[in-house]
C-alpha positions in Angstrom: 0.0 0.0 0.0 1.6 3.3 -1.2 0.3 6.1 1.0 3.3 8.3 1.4 2.4 11.9 0.4 -1.3 10.8 0.1 -4.2 12.6 1.9 -6.6 10.0 3.3 -10.0 10.9 4.7 -11.7 8.4 6.9 -15.2 8.7 8.2 -16.3 7.1 11.4 -12.7 7.6 12.7 -13.6 8.3 16.3 -13.4 4.6 17.3 -13.2 1.0 16.3 -12.4 0.1 12.7 -12.3 3.8 11.7 -9.7 4.7 14.3 -7.6 1.6 13.4 -7.8 2.5 9.7 -6.6 6.0 10.4 -3.7 4.7 12.5 -2.7 2.2 9.7 -2.8 4.9 7.0 -0.7 7.2 9.2 1.9 4.5 9.8 2.1 4.0 6.1 3.0 7.7 5.7 -0.3 9.2 4.8 -1.7 12.5 6.0 -4.9 11.5 7.6 -8.1 13.5 8.0 -10.2 11.8 10.7 -13.9 12.5 10.4 -16.5 11.6 13.0 -19.7 13.2 14.5 -18.2 12.7 18.0 -15.8 15.6 18.4 -14.1 14.2 21.5 -13.6 10.8 20.0 -12.2 12.1 16.8 -9.8 14.5 18.7 -8.6 11.4 20.6 -7.9 9.7 17.3 -5.9 12.7 16.2 -3.9 12.8 19.4 -3.0 9.1 19.2 -1.7 9.5 15.6 0.2 12.7 16.4 1.8 11.2 19.5 2.9 8.2 17.3 4.5 10.7 14.9 1.9 10.8 12.2 0.0 13.7 10.6 -3.6 13.9 11.4 -6.3 16.6 11.2 -9.7 15.9 12.8 -13.1 17.2 11.8 -16.5 16.8 13.5 -18.9 16.0 10.7 -22.4 14.4 10.4 -22.0 12.3 7.2 -25.8 12.2 6.8 -25.7 15.9 6.0 -24.5 16.8 2.5 -23.4 20.3 3.4 -21.2 19.0 6.3 -19.6 16.4 4.0 -19.1 19.1 1.3 -17.4 21.3 4.0 -15.2 18.5 5.2 -14.0 17.9 1.7 -13.4 21.6 1.0 -11.5 21.9 4.3 -9.3 18.9 3.5 -8.4 20.2 0.0 -7.9 23.7 1.2 -5.6 22.6 4.0 -3.6 19.9 2.2 -4.0 20.8 -1.5 -5.4 17.4 -2.4 -7.5 14.4 -1.3 -6.5 11.0 -2.6 -8.3 8.4 -0.6 -11.8 8.3 0.9 -12.6 5.5 3.3 -16.3 5.6 3.9 -16.3 3.8 7.2 -19.0 5.6 9.3 -21.9 3.4 10.2 -24.5 2.9 12.9 -26.8 0.1 14.0 -30.1 0.0 15.9 -29.9 -2.0 19.1 -33.6 -2.5 19.7 -36.3 -4.7 18.2 -37.8 -3.6 14.9 -41.2 -3.3 16.7 -39.7 -0.6 18.9 -37.9 1.2 16.1 -39.3 4.7 15.3 -39.3 6.3 11.9 -36.8 8.8 13.2 -34.5 5.9 14.3 -34.8 4.3 10.8 -34.2 7.6 9.0 -31.0 8.2 11.1 -29.8 4.7 10.2 -30.4 5.3 6.5 -28.9 8.8 6.7 -25.5 7.6 8.1 -25.2 4.2 6.4 -26.5 5.0 3.0 -26.6 8.7 2.4 -23.3 9.2 4.1 -21.6 6.8 1.7 -23.4 8.4 -1.3 -22.5 11.9 -0.2 -18.8 11.0 0.4 -18.5 9.4 -3.1 -20.5 12.0 -4.9 -18.5 14.9 -3.5 -15.0 13.2 -3.4 -14.9 11.7 -6.8 -14.4 15.0 -8.7 -11.3 15.7 -6.6 -9.9 12.3 -7.3 -10.4 12.2 -11.1 
């Protein structure tokens, strides 16, 4: 994996797989933009990468909101001059029975898990072409 001098943006980077991916990318020499709706969690990811000697910038973004995704991409390109990799990792699950799931719960699930990936691809591809 050749990531030296590449700018990699990872959604859902505040914990779990997203945090692990950002750390892996940074170890491979990438500049990482860690994105998560949880500002404290994504700041922790940034700190862990920075302490390990990597380059990381964190952004608090709700990937279900197109304007926020657009802003994150613009910020990344403005700050680093490029954006080479998008890892659409953000995802949520519902931890209650379907009979107790509200329409708002389901809309949030679709917003993050489907619209978030769509917005990331739609808005990132023009910078990657």
